[in-house]
N, C-alpha and C positions, 0 to 999 in steps of 0.2 A: 754286533752294534752293542760298546759295552754298555751305555745309559741304559739301555734296552736288559740287558740281564742284572744290572745292576739293580732295576727297581723292579724285577720280579724275584729277585732274593729280598728286598726289601719286605715282600706278604710273605713268603714262605708256605704259601697257601700248600693244602693237601684234601685231596679227594678220594675216596673208598667207595667201594663196592657194595653191595647189598649180599646177606648169607654169612655163609662159609664152609661155602664148596670147598674139598682138599683135591684137590687134582694129584696129588702125589709127584712122582719123578716126571711133571711135564714142562720143566726147563729146555730140556733137548737130550740129543742125542748122545753127543759127546762124551759128555760123563759115563764112568761104567755104573756101578750097580749102584744104584739108587739109594737104596738103603745104608751103602759103606759110609765112611766118614766123607765129609764136604767141606768145603769151606764158601762162604758169597762174601767177594769183597764188595763192597755199596758205597760209591763214592756219592755225596749229598751235600749241598750249596744252605742248607738251614744249620747252618755252624753258631747259629745263637738263640736266644729265648724269642719265643714261648716253643718253634717245631725241634728244636738242637735234643730237648729231654723226652719231647713226647714219640723221636722218632727212637732214643736210642731203647727207652720202654718196650717198644712194639718190638724189636730185636732180639731184645731180654725173651720177654716169653714167647718167641717164635725158638729162639734156644733150649726154651725150658718141654716144649711142647715137642722138640724133633731133635731127641740128642745125640745125634749121630750131623749135627749141624752145625755149626759156629760161623759166624756173622761178625764179619771182619769192617767197623765201618770207619769212612775217614772225612768227617766233614770240613769241608773248604769255601774259604771263602768266595764267592762267584769268580773272580778274575785271576786265580790263584786255581782253581779248578780247572778254569778252561786252559792255563798252560800247562798242568800239570796233563791232565787229556789228550793234550795234543802232543805231548811228549809219548803218550802212551798208545795212542792211536797210529804215529807214524812208525814205532817199534811194531806195530802189529799186534797189541797186547794191551787191548781195553779192558776195563773193570768189569763183573760180574754183572753189576745192576749201578747205572749211572744217568745223574741228570742228562735229561734233553730237553727241549722245547719246540724238536719236531722240526718240519720241514727244510729248508735246504740243506740244514746242517746236517741234519738226522740223513736227507739223500745222499749225499758225499758218503757218509760212514755205512750207506747200505751199497751204494758202489763199490766201494773198498772190501766191502764182503768183513767188516769190524763186527756187525750187529745178526741179531738172532730174526727169522722172520717168525715171529709167536703167535700168527693168525689161528692156527689150530688146537692150542694153547691155550689159546684166552676164550676159545669159543663160547664155551659153556658158561660163562658171566660178562661177558664183555656188553652183551647189550644192555646190563644194568645201568651200564655209563650214557652221559648226556653225546649221543649222536655228534656234536660240534665239538665237543670235545675230544674227541678222538681224530678230525678229518689233519689235523696238522700231522699224526705218525700213521695216517695211513698215504701207502705210497702205491700209486698200481695197485690198488686195490687189495694190498697186503698191510697187516700190520707189526709194526717196529717196534713201538714203543706205548705205555701205556700212561694216560695224564692222570695226576695227582690232584689236580688242581685247573679251576680255567675261570675267565674273569674275561668282560670284553670295555670296548670302550664308549665312552657317551659323553652327554655336557651336565656337566655339575652345574648347580647352579644356585647364588644367594633370593631366595625367596623374598627377605626385605628390600633389595632392590628393581626386581621384578614389579614388585608393588607400586614400588614409588614412581615408575615410568610408566605405570599404568597396562603393564602386558599382565594380563587374568589368565592366560594357559602358557604351559610351554611349546614353543612353534613348532608344526611338525612339516615345514616344508622349506626348503629355501629358502625362497623369496619371503617367506614371515620373520625367518632368524636376520633377515638383512635389514629389516623392517625393524623388528626386537631394538637389532644395535642402533638403531640410529634414534629410537625411544631413548633407548636408555643412555647415548650421547645428550641428548637437548634435557634428560630429567640430571645431568652434571655429571654421570657415572661409568668409571672405564666398564667398557661394555666385555673385554675379553682381556685374561692374564694368560700369554704365552710365554714359554723360555726358549729364545729366540737361541741362545748360543747352544742351547743344548741339540739343537736341528730333530734329534727324535719327535720331540710333542707335536712340530708344523706338518710332520709327514701324515699324519693322522689326517687332516682334514684334506690333503690332496689324493690319498690311497680310500678314504670314504667317500668321497665326491665322485670318485672312477669305479668305484661298487655302486654307488645309487645309478648314476649315468650309463654305464656300459655291462653293470652286472656284473658277479662274478666270471662268469663264463671268460669277458674280456679280460680279468685278470690271471685267468689261467692259461688264454691266450696267447696273452705278451711272455708268460712264462715257456710257453711250447714253441713258441716263432723265436723268442728273444726281439722282440719287437714292439716298442711304445710310443713308436710314431703312428700314431692311433689317433683318429676325429676325438677317441670314446677319452683318453689319456688327456689330448692338448684342452678339452671341453673340462676336463676337472680341474685345470691349470689356471682355466677362466675363470671358471668358476670361485674358485679359492682367491683367483686375483679379485672380484668384487668383492669382497670382505675385508682383505689387505687395504687393497683403496678407498673405504671407508675410517682406516687409522682408527682400530679398535681396540689396539694392543694397551698397556700398561706403558708409563714414559721410562726411557730405556730396556726396553723388552728385548730387542736385538743382544744386548750384553746380558741377559738372566740366565741366571740357569733354573733348573726344577725347584733342585731342593737346600738350596741355599736361605739364609733369613731375610732376602730382599729381592728369590726368585717366585715364580711362578705360583706355586704350591703354597707358598708364604701370602702373597696378596688376596688369594683367594680367603685362605684364613684368617685374615686380620680383614675381610670385608671390603680390599682394595680394588676386586673389580667383579664385575657379575659374572661372569661364567668360565668356566674353562672345557676343553676337551682330552677328558684322560678317564684311567683307567681305573677298576674298581678298589684300588689301594690311596683315589686321593682323599675320603675322609679322613684315612688315617694323619697321610704328611702332611695335607692341612692343617690338622691339630697340632702334629709335633713343630709343625715351624709357624705356628702364631704365637702373638706374643703373649696371648694368654694361654698358652697350650691345651686347650678345649676345643677352638676349630671356630667353626658356625651353627654347629650341634643342630636341633633341628630347624634352624632354618634354612639348609644346604637341601635341594631338591637333585634329582635326579630327570632326566629325560633319551630315550635312542637321538639316535643322529637325526639328521632330518631326509624328504625324499626330496628329488628333485623333477620339477618338473618335465616327463619326456623320458624321463629315466627309465632303461629297461631292468633298473636292480629294484626288487624289493627293500621295504622300509622295514620289514623283518629281520632281511640279514645282519649279521652279526661282524665285529671286526674286533680282534681281539688275540689272546694266548692264554697260555698260562705253563707251567711246571709238569713234566711226567720223569718217565724211567724208560731205557732199553736197555736191554740185555745184550753183554759182547758175547763174541762167539762162540767161545771159550768155556762158558759159565756152569758150573752144574747143575744136574738134574733137577733141584729142587731150589732154584732160582725162581722159578714162575710160580711155584708155589707161594715162595715166601712173598713173590711181588702179590697176589692176589690175597694172601693175611694183610697188609697192608693197605689192601682196597676192601677189607671186611666190613660191613655198619656202624659195627660199632667203635671200629679205628678212626673211622670217618668223622661218627660224630665227636669223638675224642679230638680230632683237630680241630674239627669246625667250631666248636663252644672254646678255643681259646681266644676267637674273634681276630684270627688273622688266616682263615682260612675258607675258602668255597669249594665246597666237595662237586665233585664230578658226578658221583651217583644219583639220582635220585632221590633216590628212598632216603636221602639223608642231609636233604633240606633240609629238614627239623632241626638240624642241630647249629642253624645258623641262625644267631640271634640278632645280630646287628642292624636295623632294620634297612639303613641304607645297601650293605649286603644284602638283605633280604630282595629288596627293589631290583638289583643286577641281576640276580640270583633267576627272578621270575622273568626278564627280559630273554638272557640265556635259556630256558627252559622252553620257550615261545617262539625260539629262532628256526628261522625257515632255512640257512647257512650261515656258515663261518667263514669267514678271511683271518689266517695269522696276520700279524703283523709284517708289512712288506720286507725289513729287514731280516727279518727271521725267514719268512715263504720261501724270498729266493735266495739264489746264494751268494755270500759274505761281501762279497766287491758289489754284487747289482745292488743289494740290500743298501751300501753305504751310501752310495753315486746316489739312491732315490734321495737317503736327505740330504746330501749334500746339492742337490739341484733344488729342491723345496725349501730350502733353508735361503737359494738364490732368488728363490721366487718371493721369498718373503720378504726378502732384503732390499728388493727391485733391482740386481744387478742379468736378471734373466727372464727371459719371458715366456708363456706356459708352451710356444713351441720349441722354444729354443732348448729348455730342461728336456723334453722327452728325446731329443737328438743324443741328448748328452750320455742318458741312461740306457739307449738302446745303444751306443757303441761301444758301453762296459757289458752289458749285456751277451753281444755278438762276441765279444773276445773272450768270454769262457769255453 
């Protein structure tokens, strides 16, 4: 989904690991002499401030410390990256180190033999990373990529609006959330901002409800059996429809984009709604989209997605994603060692201190200075499970159909039992 990749490039998040273990020639056996001349072709999408110069400096430092290695960087805008990577992979010549979001796309690259299994190479230090962050890059028990950032989706809320409506604490159950929506409407406040035109924000609700009702196992089984036409997924749509039927969204939400001047983020940033379900980038986009360019400041709060009564999923299971790197099949021996350097705690903190990153390494959390990011990081650190965005976790065609189908549910043109059939039809065609 284009919008998903766009919002992740917006973050430019980076996460590095602890310590400075040098793994030498751990990048793979195809390269000849690990001490001989090597060139690492590195493609990433952090093509603007603040991470563009940070990555460049880290590469320069690595070259200085390893005079036999040259790092050729190709920063690309994310859509250009996708197009260029598609061309390269179709030709069987992936870059040595390249941007990845894990999940279904990475699985396709693995199946095509385009990326390396780096499980043994990273074994000495991979335990320093948040387990949740690694899940999208771990396929069939093997590691094919390393995450350099991680984030999660949750509710961002306007504390003033909650106070005005008499809501003394954030809701922890779905029933309590629906009750809060009623109180907000009674107080004359728009309860929820939603970018209906962009579709991907709506899929967060359905996906999280499926997690809370069926548990992570239900999502795994759906992928394996290519079947979403089950009671748990139907129930997720029914619970979401409970919210939709309360008409909680801002006027014109079906035509609203996420980041436009009158879109979802701006509605929140200007105080026009009480809540939005969005990722860790929300405060920054709210601020930049707001009239004041400051957003809500300390009036903004965060709470995790509520549980559903009778559901099998844990309230501590998180839904989200982040950026990572995969290693191309013909990468020189030094590539994983360079990747390790990017994950060193010192480099991690440099990235985190830009204010644009959330680290994947547990020891570097002290580099997070933004209070909102600290809350998200704490929630992730205590997560009992992690689910990647469904439009990244599943094959691209399935992810697109999920977004389209949930949008139809939001618009009232399809029922919960109908959308699961449509999604299943596409899944079975893959």
